[in-house]
C-alpha positions in Angstrom: -2.6 70.1 -49.3 1.2 70.4 -49.1 3.2 73.6 -48.9 6.7 74.5 -50.2 8.7 76.5 -47.6 12.1 78.2 -47.4 13.2 79.3 -44.0 9.7 78.9 -42.5 8.3 81.2 -45.3 5.7 79.7 -47.6 6.7 80.0 -51.2 3.7 78.2 -52.8 1.2 75.4 -52.4 2.7 72.2 -53.8 1.6 69.0 -55.4 3.9 66.1 -54.9 4.1 63.5 -57.7 6.1 60.3 -57.3 7.7 58.4 -60.1 5.1 57.3 -62.7 2.3 59.5 -61.2 0.8 61.9 -63.8 4.0 61.5 -65.8 2.4 62.2 -69.2 2.6 65.9 -70.1 -1.1 66.7 -70.6 -2.0 65.7 -67.1 1.0 67.6 -65.8 -0.2 70.8 -67.7 -3.6 70.6 -66.0 -1.9 70.3 -62.6 0.6 73.1 -63.4 -2.1 75.6 -64.5 -3.5 75.5 -60.9 -0.7 77.9 -59.9 1.1 75.7 -57.5 4.5 74.2 -57.5 4.9 70.6 -58.8 7.4 68.5 -56.9 8.5 65.5 -59.0 10.1 62.8 -56.9 12.4 60.3 -58.5 11.9 61.5 -62.0 15.1 61.3 -64.0 14.0 63.3 -67.0 12.1 66.6 -67.1 10.4 68.4 -69.9 8.0 71.3 -70.4 6.1 69.8 -73.3 2.6 71.1 -73.5 3.1 73.8 -70.9 2.0 77.3 -72.0 4.3 79.5 -69.9 7.8 79.7 -68.6 8.6 78.1 -65.3 11.3 78.1 -62.7 13.0 74.7 -62.5 15.0 73.7 -59.4 17.0 70.5 -58.9 17.1 69.4 -55.3 19.2 66.7 -53.6 17.8 64.2 -51.1 17.8 66.7 -48.3 15.9 69.3 -50.4 18.9 71.6 -50.8 18.7 73.5 -54.2 21.5 72.2 -56.4 20.6 74.1 -59.6 18.2 76.8 -60.9 17.1 77.5 -64.4 14.2 79.0 -66.5 12.4 76.4 -68.5 10.6 77.6 -71.6 7.6 75.8 -73.1 8.3 72.7 -75.2 11.8 72.2 -74.0 13.8 69.4 -72.4 14.8 70.6 -68.9 17.4 68.0 -68.3 18.3 64.4 -67.4 19.8 63.7 -64.0 20.6 60.4 -62.2 21.6 62.1 -59.0 18.6 64.5 -58.5 16.3 63.4 -55.8 13.5 65.7 -57.0 12.7 68.5 -59.4 10.6 71.5 -58.4 8.6 73.3 -61.2 7.2 76.7 -60.2 4.9 78.5 -62.7 6.0 81.9 -63.9 3.1 83.6 -62.1 4.5 82.5 -58.8 8.2 82.5 -59.7 8.4 86.3 -59.9 7.5 86.4 -56.1 9.9 83.6 -55.1 13.5 84.3 -54.1 15.5 81.1 -54.1 19.2 80.6 -54.6 21.5 77.7 -55.0 22.2 76.2 -51.6 18.9 77.2 -50.1 17.2 74.6 -47.9 13.6 73.9 -48.9 11.0 72.1 -46.9 7.7 70.4 -47.6 4.9 70.6 -45.1 1.5 68.8 -45.2 
């Protein structure tokens, strides 16, 4: 199991998905409902289709520095980016307890 950390503080357990892995929305919903962060590496396009709740969407660069933050409502297109190294989706149940700002350094530990 992987963990998403900020300044040595655990934010959430995390599931890392590479490009093409569980990219179809129904599989992503099952994974997302396990109340863990989804880290989508090398995905250029992000949506919240088939998700039931709001989520916190973070764009990160290649060194896992948060570049942008937004709330993503169900059945929306979150964005398209060719410079984003990864997207981090955090369910609303966890997002209320997470304090992340633009410029924060995130880390993934196994």
